[in-house]
ZAVEX-275090 format. One record per residue (C-alpha): residue in one letter; x, y, z. Coordinates in steps of 0.001 Angstrom, whole numbers, padded with zeros to 6 digits, always signed. Layout:
BEGIN
AXYZ;...
***
This chain:
BEGIN
X-007281+047703-010341;X-009617+045228-008658;X-009650+042688-011496;X-006493+040593-011914;X-004606+040928-015185;X-004654+037907-017524;X-000962+037161-016880;X-001004+037837-013155;X-000261+035265-010472;X-001019+035188-006785;X+001432+034248-004085;X+001630+034164-000304;X+003424+036724+001828;X+005357+035723+004930;X+002257+036210+007107;X+000108+034010+004866;X-001739+036880+003194;X-002316+036736-000559;X-000736+039216-002968;X-000967+039605-006744;X+002228+039706-008813;X+001903+040966-012368;X+003680+042980-015052;X+002676+046650-015223;X+000862+048335-018087;X+000840+051982-019018;X-002460+052481-017187;X-000647+051688-013935;X+001421+054889-014184;X-000684+056895-011661;X-000697+054087-009104;X+003058+053438-009388;X+003762+057173-009151;X+001481+057523-006127;X+003197+054662-004294;X+006608+056264-004730;X+005324+059726-003798;X+003876+058325-000560;X+007241+056945+000558;X+008842+058663+003541;X+011877+060858+002796;X+014164+058259+004394;X+012833+055408+002270;X+012776+057538-000874;X+016437+058424-000305;X+017353+054758+000176;X+015655+053946-003121;X+016797+056887-005307;X+019926+058124-003493;X+018341+061573-003579;X+015198+063468-002608;X+014341+064685-006091;X+010652+065509-006484;X+010863+064188-010039;X+012085+060750-009008;X+008632+059241-008466;X+007346+060329-011867;X+010510+059247-013691;X+010433+055849-012009;X+006757+055335-012829;X+007381+056122-016499;X+010377+053781-016621;X+008519+050915-015005;X+005305+051214-017037;X+006847+051661-020472;X+006192+049183-023270;X+007559+045658-022715;X+010908+044906-024325;X+013561+042151-024182;X+015965+044592-022538;X+013904+045248-019425;X+011255+043721-017178;X+009114+044991-014332;X+006681+043512-011821;X+004078+045013-009531;X+002892+043683-006189;X-000787+044483-005679;X-002412+044082-002257;X-006043+044944-001528;X-006288+046701-004890;X-003256+048917-004263;X+000242+048837-005757;X+002487+048139-002761;X+005667+046948-004417;X+007659+047447-007628;X+010628+045492-008965;X+012440+045773-012268;X+015604+044955-014129;X+017415+046629-017025;X+019654+044456-019193;X+023185+045859-019488;X+023913+047135-022975;X+027579+046274-022632;X+027205+042502-022452;X+023505+041640-022681;X+024102+038934-020082;X+023567+040852-016834;X+020760+043092-015617;X+020525+045743-012911;X+017625+045293-010491;X+015714+047842-008431;X+013035+047448-005740;X+010597+049625-003845;X+008006+048637-001249;X+005282+050861+000189;X+006066+052130+003691;X+003008+050387+005156;X+003998+046960+003790;X+007551+046484+005045;X+008664+043240+006770;X+006066+041068+005007;X+008366+039490+002432;X+007264+041515-000611;X+010782+042402-001825;X+011936+038782-001445;X+008930+037497-003378;X+009521+040034-006145;X+013198+039094-006283;X+012303+035407-006744;X+010012+036308-009629;X+012700+038495-011215;X+015199+035635-010901;X+012739+033378-012712;X+012283+035926-015508;X+016027+036468-015815;X+016745+032736-016008;X+014069+032341-018693;X+015935+034999-020717;X+019239+033160-020162;X+020823+036005-018191;X+023940+035168-016197;X+023622+037541-013248;X+021658+040321-011611;X+023358+043404-010199;X+022309+046196-007866;X+023728+049301-006186;X+022414+050114-002744;X+023388+052321+000159;X+025163+050696+003134;X+022407+051889+005469;X+019723+050121+003411;X+019969+047061+005683;X+016553+045763+004678;X+017462+045417+001017;X+020909+044038+001819;X+019232+041391+003978;X+016903+040438+001114;X+019879+039888-001186;X+021894+037942+001403;X+018978+035661+002365;X+017790+034968-001181;X+019603+031637-001319;X+021958+032673-004122;X+025753+033194-003950;X+025685+036978-003564;X+028920+038931-004054;X+029052+042399-002463;X+031661+045113-002783;X+031799+048591-001252;X+032717+051339-003683;X+032113+055106-003792;X+029797+055114-000772;X+027538+052354-002103;X+027431+048579-001973;X+027680+046910-005380;X+025779+043608-005422;X+026255+040814-007966;X+023933+037812-007902;X+025044+034972-010201;X+021976+033128-011425;X+021799+029369-010965;X+022479+027455-014200;X+020254+024594-015238;X+022608+021885-014094;X+025756+022843-012286;X+026142+021076-008990;X+024222+022154-005906;X+023657+025815-006775;X+020187+025454-008249;X+019175+022786-005731;X+020261+024965-002814;X+018334+027936-004188;X+015180+025892-004743;X+015468+024479-001218;X+015678+028001+000204;X+012654+029131-001803;X+010766+026029-000670;X+011452+026836+002988;X+009996+030317+002527;X+007026+028857+000681;X+006371+026328+003436;X+006470+029008+006135;X+004050+031262+004243;X+001821+028346+003338;X+001537+027151+006921;X+000615+030671+008036;X-002109+030813+005387;X-003583+027436+006430;X-003894+028143+010160;X-007383+029647+009774;X-008458+026339+008177;X-006779+023838+010507;X-006272+025806+013717;X-009148+028312+013744;X-009996+030259+016892;X-013573+030713+015627;X-015845+029068+013053;X-019058+030140+011350;X-021306+027647+009550;X-023180+029579+006869;X-026359+028102+005456;X-027142+025827+008358;X-030744+024763+008805;X-032924+024107+011834;X-033873+020846+010139;X-031684+017925+011202;X-030208+015723+008515;X-029243+018601+006220;X-025596+019187+005304;X-025193+022489+007118;X-026947+021276+010267;X-024869+018075+010292;X-021667+020098+010148;X-022840+022388+012952;X-023844+019418+015115;X-020543+017612+014445;X-018495+020645+015482;X-020563+020965+018647;X-020340+017251+019442;X-016614+017079+018684;X-015726+019265+021651;X-014414+022245+019685;X-013224+024818+022204;X-013242+027842+019894;X-016165+030172+019292;X-018855+028655+017063;X-021540+030585+015181;X-024333+029747+012762;X-025631+032013+010006;X-029327+031682+009240;X-031718+034548+008580;X-034648+032863+010372;X-033266+031657+013699;X-031713+033098+016852;X-030019+029816+017764;X-029686+026355+016257;X-028819+023346+018364;X-027656+025596+021157;X-025335+027563+018862;X-025952+031336+018525;X-027278+032216+015091;X-027054+035474+013126;X-028851+036538+009946;X-025798+037555+007881;X-022030+037352+007837;X-021912+041099+008471;X-023944+040729+011688;X-021585+038235+013330;X-020183+039617+016605;X-016612+038864+015484;X-014793+037902+012306;X-014467+034111+012221;X-011180+032578+011117;X-013037+029859+009218;X-016353+029974+007371;X-018021+026735+006257;X-020451+027347+003386;X-023460+025083+002884;X-025418+027457+000672;X-027138+026916-002717;X-024841+027100-005760;X-026295+030440-006856;X-025336+032011-003526;X-021757+030732-003295;X-019969+033686-004892;X-021959+036383-003069;X-021457+034603+000250;X-017718+034281-000389;X-017583+037998-001226;X-019348+038817+002030;X-016873+036650+003953;X-013965+038366+002243;X-015252+041839+003036;X-015667+040807+006674;X-012037+039611+006849;X-012513+035824+006956;X-009225+034038+006176;X-010388+030486+005424;X-013328+029064+003449;X-014630+025509+003208;X-017283+025299+000495;X-019362+022127+000760;X-021764+023135-002009;X-021785+020859-005054;X-022887+021627-008632;X-020897+024867-008672;X-020465+025621-012382;X-017361+026876-014151;X-018371+030532-014056;X-019284+030425-010370;X-016077+028517-009593;X-014042+031236-011293;X-015913+033890-009330;X-015384+031976-006080;X-011652+031663-006625;X-011384+035310-007682;X-013077+036387-004463;X-010707+034256-002411;X-007675+035701-004172;X-008947+039258-003908;X-009543+039058-000161;X-006706+036689+000720;X-008789+033680+001767;X-007582+030093+001411;X-010246+027815-000045;X-011101+024123+000325;X-013676+022901-002180;X-016195+023418-003566;X-018014+020077-003767;X-016206+018737-000711;X-017026+016972+002545;X-015175+019417+004825;X-012206+019353+007186;X-011476+017751+010553;X-008778+018229+013181;X-009746+015887+016043;X-006999+017081+018407;X-008802+020445+018724;X-012288+018929+018480;X-012912+020368+015024;X-015135+018115+012890;X-016355+020468+010177;X-017711+017600+008074;X-021071+015908+007665;X-019672+012459+008455;X-021796+010087+010500;X-019053+009236+013023;X-016686+011371+015081;X-013049+010845+014017;X-010428+009905+016590;X-007289+011970+017062;X-004146+010263+015855;X-001127+010312+013578;X-002350+009936+009969;X-002943+012977+007766;X-005528+012536+005003;X-006204+014620+001915;X-008888+013231-000378;X-010377+014391-003626;X-013094+011802-003107;X-014828+012750+000128;X-016655+009434+000405;X-013434+007435+000319;X-012020+009895+002805;X-014907+009288+005210;X-014422+005538+004847;X-010732+005784+005616;X-011356+008052+008618;X-013782+005438+009955;X-011265+002632+009417;X-008433+004549+011081;X-010712+005403+013993;X-011745+001720+014335;X-008098+000648+014232;X-007185+003115+016938;X-004651+004894+014716;X-006754+008016+014266;X-006055+011107+012192;X-004078+014291+012713;X-006103+016245+010161;X-008404+015494+007254;X-009212+017593+004209;X-011709+016695+001518;X-010568+019062-001228;X-013366+018357-003734;X-012859+020354-006936;X-009496+021536-005575;X-009654+025139-006753;X-007049+026211-004215;X-005792+024048-001340;X-004230+020872-002695;X-002101+017919-001653;X+000989+020167-001916;X-000424+022458+000753;X-001388+019575+003014;X+002048+017969+002778;X+003638+021228+003890;X+001147+021499+006773;X+001817+017935+007987;X+005558+018455+007675;X+005466+020893+010591;X+002314+020119+012624;X+004089+017853+015135;X+001274+015267+014983;X+001403+013589+011583;X+003520+010445+011203;X+001987+009114+007966;X+000531+011107+005052;X-002181+009545+002878;X-003367+011055-000410;X-006205+010187-002749;X-005686+012643-005583;X-007024+012236-009105;X-005213+015222-010666;X-002180+017425-010093;X-002071+021199-010416;X+001741+021427-010368;X+003207+017919-010546;X+006865+018952-010502;X+006474+021036-007352;X+004341+018277-005852;X+007085+015751-006552;X+009741+017929-004950;X+007565+018592-001890;X+006589+014929-001510;X+010232+013884-001791;X+011209+016263+001021;X+008287+015257+003251;X+008879+011581+002481;X+012280+011749+004156;X+010420+012614+007366;X+007347+010386+007085;X+005828+007838+004682;X+003599+009321+001969;X+001021+006885+000554;X-001509+007088-002239;X-003887+004917-004235;X-002848+004685-007868;X-006394+005428-009070;X-007553+005509-012690;X-005101+002888-013909;X-007616+001238-016239;X-008194+004432-018208;X-004631+004708-019440;X-003629+002616-022385;X-000995+002702-025066;X-001606+005500-027503;X-001047+005327-031209;X+001858+007633-031958;X+004664+008273-034377;X+007479+007259-032049;X+008246+004393-029696;X+008464+006779-026761;X+005071+008356-027363;X+003531+004910-027665;X+004416+004000-024096;X+004455+007449-022429;X+000847+007326-021282;X-000499+009411-018380;X-000275+006252-016286;X+003453+005856-016973;X+004061+009548-016264;X+002265+009408-012950;X+004073+006200-011952;X+007390+007917-012694;X+006408+010847-010479;X+005482+008537-007608;X+008686+006485-007928;X+011014+009484-007916;X+009169+011238-005105;X+009314+008142-002892;X+005522+007946-002721;X+004160+004541-001746;X+001557+003978-004462;X-000787+001023-003978;X-003359-000330-006441;X-006359-000665-004120;X-008102+000750-001089;X-007508-002491+000810;X-003744-002327+000246;X-003789+001320+001249;X-005321+000412+004594;X-002911-002491+005072;X+000199-000437+004321;X-001019+002492+006428;X-001643+000224+009428;X+001924-001103+009279;X+003686+002212+008608;X+001696+003992+011321;X+002718+001457+013975;X+006063-000100+012960;X+009458+001388+012080;X+010622+000922+008477;X+012666-002303+008090;X+016433-001956+007767;X+016584-004577+005004;X+014706-007213+003000;X+015263-010290+005165;X+011972-011481+006695;X+011705-014197+009322;X+008430-016127+009094;X+007076-018072+012041;X+003748-019880+012210;X+001889-022536+014131;X+000262-023518+010812;X+002903-024803+008408;X+000873-024206+005249;X+000254-020583+006163;X+003987-020045+006610;X+004594-021479+003135;X+002001-019086+001657;X+003682-016158+003403;X+007089-017270+002106;X+005763-017513-001455;X+004274-014031-001230;X+007453-012542+000202;X+009545-014126-002545;X+007165-012874-005253;X+007480-009364-003822;X+011267-009361-003760;X+011680-009988-000041;X+014160-012557+001241;X+012825-015336+003438;X+015201-015772+006348;X+016751-019198+006881;X+018243-019371+010378;X+021970-019886+010686;X+023669-022389+012951;X+023381-020482+016231;X+019771-019398+015708;X+018829-022914+014506;X+020391-024403+017614;X+018412-022092+019882;X+015177-022776+017982;X+015617-026577+018131;X+015918-026319+021866;X+012363-024975+022205;X+010396-026110+019114;X+008788-029595+019241;X+010244-032354+017105;X+007351-032193+014630;X+008105-028514+013925;X+010676-027014+011539;X+013459-024469+012096;X+014604-024134+008493;X+012573-021058+007570;X+009756-020473+007405;X+009781-021616+011013;X+006950-024006+011914;X+006344-024209+015663;X+003744-027013+015220;X+000060-026521+015867;X+000096-027301+019596;X+002743-024744+020543;X+002330-023040+023893;X+002138-019277+024267;X+005442-019203+026149;X+007260-021172+023469;X+005816-019045+020660;X+006976-015882+022439;X+010451-017352+022894;X+010661-018278+019194;X+009705-014729+018212;X+012390-013253+020437;X+015058-015658+019137;X+014284-014698+015552;X+014048-010996+016363;X+017495-011120+017987;X+019131-012559+014859;X+021142-009732+013268;X+020265-011052+009797;X+016529-010559+010411;X+015059-007193+009398;X+011361-007952+009994;X+009140-010736+011272;X+005808-012095+010074;X+004025-014147+012744;X+001090-016280+011570;X-001230-017743+014208;X-004381-019819+014438;X-005774-020518+017851;X-006934-024075+018430;X-008121-025942+021465;X-004588-027250+021954;X-002715-023924+021754;X-002187-021195+024255;X-003198-017605+023650;X-000705-016794+020933;X-001799-013150+020691;X-000865-012665+024330;X+002480-014265+023512;X+002949-011737+020707;X+001970-008904+023060;X+004640-009972+025563;X+007435-010569+023036;X+010236-008028+023000;X+011323-007404+019398;X+013495-004603+018034;X+012490-005196+014403;X+009145-004512+012663;X+006486-007151+013240;X+003385-007984+011208;X+000869-010548+012466;X-001517-012773+010521;X-004533-014069+012466;X-005888-016642+010078;X-009459-016688+011382;X-010044-013002+012100;X-012964-011406+010207;X-011301-008001+009734;X-008938-007515+006815;X-006648-005619+009182;X-006787-004619+012827;X-004304-003718+015556;X-003279-006003+018402;X-001255-005234+021489;X+002509-005401+021484;X+005176-004739+024080;X+006244-001500+022366;X+002796-000489+021112;X+000233-001604+018584;X+000969-004222+015900;X-000957-004660+012624;X-002776-007992+012312;X-003960-009159+008881;X-006446-011826+007868;X-004286-013187+005042;X-000558-013954+004618;X-000456-012164+001272;X-001765-008918+002799;X+000941-008887+005468;X+003657-009582+002889;X+002414-006795+000603;X+002306-004265+003436;X+005793-005241+004546;X+007169-005013+001005;X+005835-001449+000737;X+007594-000566+003974;X+010845-002148+002781;X+010832-000226-000499;X+010113+002998+001368;X+012996+002358+003758;X+015352+001678+000852;X+014270+004860-000914;X+014747+006921+002241;X+018177+005438+002931;X+019461+005929-000622;X+021956+008789-001038;X+020360+011978-002331;X+022354+012453-005510;X+022108+015602-007568;X+021720+016119-011290;X+025209+015803-012808;X+026938+018763-014417;X+028064+018409-018030;X+030598+021154-018826;X+031018+019789-022346;X+027461+020553-023528;X+026418+023689-025436;X+022793+024547-024585;X+022996+028041-026092;X+023888+026736-029555;X+021222+024038-029180;X+018573+026663-028438;X+019617+028559-031551;X+019022+025468-033702;X+015569+024864-032230;X+014546+028528-032350;X+015683+028823-035974;X+013531+025834-036901;X+010480+027203-035074;X+010950+030604-036682;X+010721+028938-040079;X+007963+026524-038974;X+005970+028085-036103;X+003686+025028-035908;X+006679+022825-035176;X+007533+019436-036641;X+010278+016857-037020;X+013797+018239-037295;X+015881+017473-040348;X+018434+014667-039841;X+021288+017170-039935;X+019746+019256-037152;X+019128+016110-035106;X+022765+015083-035460;X+023912+018602-034529;X+021709+018698-031416;X+022896+015324-030200;X+026477+016310-030910;X+026145+019469-028823;X+025223+017198-025892;X+027881+014582-026669;X+025250+011888-027278;X+026900+009307-029569;X+025105+008866-032919;X+026609+006351-035354;X+024443+006006-038465;X+027010+004090-040528;X+026830+000288-040344;X+028648-001071-037309;X+029572-004683-036731;X+027441-006066-033929;X+028692-008368-031196;X+026924-011067-029257;X+026939-008840-026186;X+025010-006063-027956;X+021521-005282-026751;X+019155-002919-028537;X+017080-000561-026460;X+015028+002517-027141;X+015669+005747-025258;X+013253+008563-025677;X+011628+011674-024326;X+008007+012730-024267;X+007199+016274-023139;X+004182+016633-020874;X+002935+020190-020311;X+002090+019444-016671;X+004779+016960-015659;X+007671+018131-017824;X+009924+015825-019878;X+009546+012082-019355;X+012605+009959-020141;X+011834+006391-021212;X+014061+003366-021770;X+012605+000232-023366;X+013856-003303-023923;X+012856-005966-026437;X+012820-004003-029685;X+014982-006293-031774;X+013576-006837-035201;X+011246-004402-036886;X+011302-000802-035733;X+007521-000802-035681;X+007371-003029-032614;X+006677-001494-029219;X+008912-002112-026214;X+007890-005232-024341;X+009312-003799-021147;X+010175-000228-020278;X+010757+002159-017397;X+010360+005910-017131;X+011510+008810-014963;X+010866+012530-015076;X+013714+014830-016105;X+016099+016010-014856;X+017595+012646-013950;X+020107+012076-011197;X+022651+009288-011504;X+020463+007266-009154;X+017482+007817-011479;X+019489+006609-014479;X+020618+003519-012596;X+017041+002838-011491;X+015865+003065-015110;X+018428+000536-016242;X+017773-001883-013391;X+013979-001565-013762;X+013900-002682-017383;X+013175-006368-017699;X+010836-007853-015124;X+012193-011378-015464;X+015677-010720-016791;X+017278-007348-016178;X+019230-005386-018733;X+022352-006302-016799;X+021614-009942-017521;X+021170-009246-021218;X+024549-007573-021274;X+026220-010110-018976;X+027650-007093-017176;X+027438-005656-013662;X+025972-002191-013162;X+029416-000639-012929;X+030098-001560-016560;X+027022+000194-017915;X+028521+003673-017683;X+027973+004303-021407;X+024249+003624-021284;X+023891+005584-018041;X+025727+008519-019629;X+023408+008528-022658;X+020349+008585-020376;X+021716+011484-018335;X+022660+013506-021402;X+019269+012919-023034;X+017680+014104-019793;X+019822+017256-019814;X+018912+017937-023444;X+015195+017597-022698;X+015420+019762-019582;X+017311+022513-021401;X+014960+022491-024391;X+011285+022208-023394;X+010442+022709-027076;X+011383+019046-027661;X+008001+017343-027667;X+009299+013925-028734;X+012747+012382-028977;X+013343+008827-030113;X+016718+007079-030162;X+016256+003653-031737;X+018087+001478-031672;X+020532+002405-028958;X+023186-000263-029033;X+024181-000975-025451;X+027445-002755-024749;X+029183-003563-021469;X+031524-000582-021922;X+029705+001826-024247;X+026430+002826-025883;X+025512+004676-029062;X+022397+005522-031047;X+022096+004128-034557;X+019129+006325-035482;X+017343+009323-033969;X+014296+011507-034463;X+013334+014727-032691;X+010101+016672-032926;X+009843+020216-031589;X+006925+022522-030855;X+006626+026059-029515;X+006410+026220-025733;X+005624+029028-023307;X+008369+028836-020657;X+007053+027808-017245;X+008874+027811-013942;X+007301+024971-011929;X+009085+025979-008723;X+008137+029658-008709;X+006277+030680-005558;X+002683+031153-006626;X-000768+029836-005859;X-002640+027578-008254;
***
């Protein structure tokens, strides 16, 4: 039982240990029987309500019988042993409920095994469209009763005939908060287990560098020297077969010969030795691995990950630059400079860019809370790091440079939750590779990987920037200034032309340039020289004194209509020290500075309440501020849920799709009658007969493109009048399921120069018909993952209604996936 089954998954227990969850096979009968036979009499009685000697054998035969739609079973395997069993039997009376049963080995209680198995059973039951799970347990079985009550589902319990009858209604796909509340509860358990599993990597009590050399300049030696130089207070060891000590660090010939089991092992060994070294670490009990080695092939990578799963080790790498936690002196990287402790968390798939950003943040004085170069990202990912930063008490800004996503939907949910606590930034890398694809529908033509990723970032509240320079600029502002409460920006400068440039940039970015009102203008005129301007942008004139400039800043900052200030300065022989004026100014709103002759693109200058970002160019300050404004607006927006539609019929819709795929297993385009029936079951208006058009009509395309990683992508496009062969000239996309806020954002995003509202000559409140179509299409796509493409064109949008004049739907067989199930990559 040492090799994982093909359909097994691994997940984390409450203590951070790794366990395998998989369906049983007949060959598991002896192991399942042995686990039940080893249970104490008390636990056996709680499970079987009796002490029958035949119970263990009967249960093992029931659990390991051939798979069938009317039952399901799961095993929990730890260290090669079956330590937990869960199952359900579908009720013959209704076929809509199933009775569940659980057993956990006596030696593995209080580690979260039963809860983890219950979550996986819930996922299986929902995939089979069951309505509820039931169970009978004894009143004294407090452990199992606690599992049911803390699952996050609306459990109903009733005492009858000396037992407690449990009913667990399963969350539907849409109805209100039930599913959201359950997923939030599961996410809290996942975060707790994840953090426990990552402590050996980011808070190790001891570290071993394996493969270090006595020769300086090598990767392993550089890592060893950096840990020593960083002031790490834990125990540090080196592993080298030919040395007793290296650089003052005690050295041992093998992992087995180490005097204690290190929490963290850093591997700098040749590719051929990676798997064997990982196995040795696992046998010794190491909990965290960082594999720096590059050129690790596919077979070796699979062996490395298998070893980590088998022994419960979390893995960073391979092909990575290491990890750093400056607050504990841990610099397990081969960087040339020691990172400073600070408030920015970094996870980078590109280690080189990560090193560069660490250096910049150290130079700026912002510093880092923790850094992980994840390399090939076999295990630890941005999801894991977000959950770590969420609770570490140090991180105020999270920065990601990730080129791929293992589980985008879970990533989006995690990033959205973390983003409410701190800004999450990323570089939108690889944009040039994505182009419009030739496809058979309008939706497929625009639903490129780029569009899908942009939709993920938008909905998750991630601040995605197009370049490394903008990433640094936005990070500097968000790490030092509070998010603005609105879009109004006061601009003040002692160089009039620079203020105009800043105003132009702010306007281009959707910010509002503040024009002082009567009272503020009066106060400004009292201090600004006659050759200056108080109209906004405020021009103090080139010869302004430091005291006057400070006073102007404070007057603007005190204006209740001002949400942020950009101060542009150029020191001349006739001015005072304007940076000292900025440092002394007391402002309660965010401040960005532009020093027009500074050589650095961005640096920090002193302020009364702390550091302030100073940029070399007006445009850079405006861009950074606009990112902060959009983040603040996203964070302040109400968290709406996916609407419930009691008038839809997903069960009948599934029957239509399944009947088609039974007849055509390879999938294809549905017949027009089936398309009309599907849309009708979701109350999506389809009017194929000629309809008189009005001058207020606007034609749009609404569609869905299924992505196996990201899920359904809902697209709305504008500018399709004329031939149906034309592509949308402007479009927006969001990932299903859509909230009402998502639907409104789609509508308002379409049309860069003229919004859809302008086309319709209608305010947002009058677009309920179009919003309703978007939400119902989203529900249809979320209910039926077999829909690979859906194209409604044209959708005739009117101020008070919307309907589709034509529709096409293509379906394909899909293996159901639960993106929110607790499991490792």
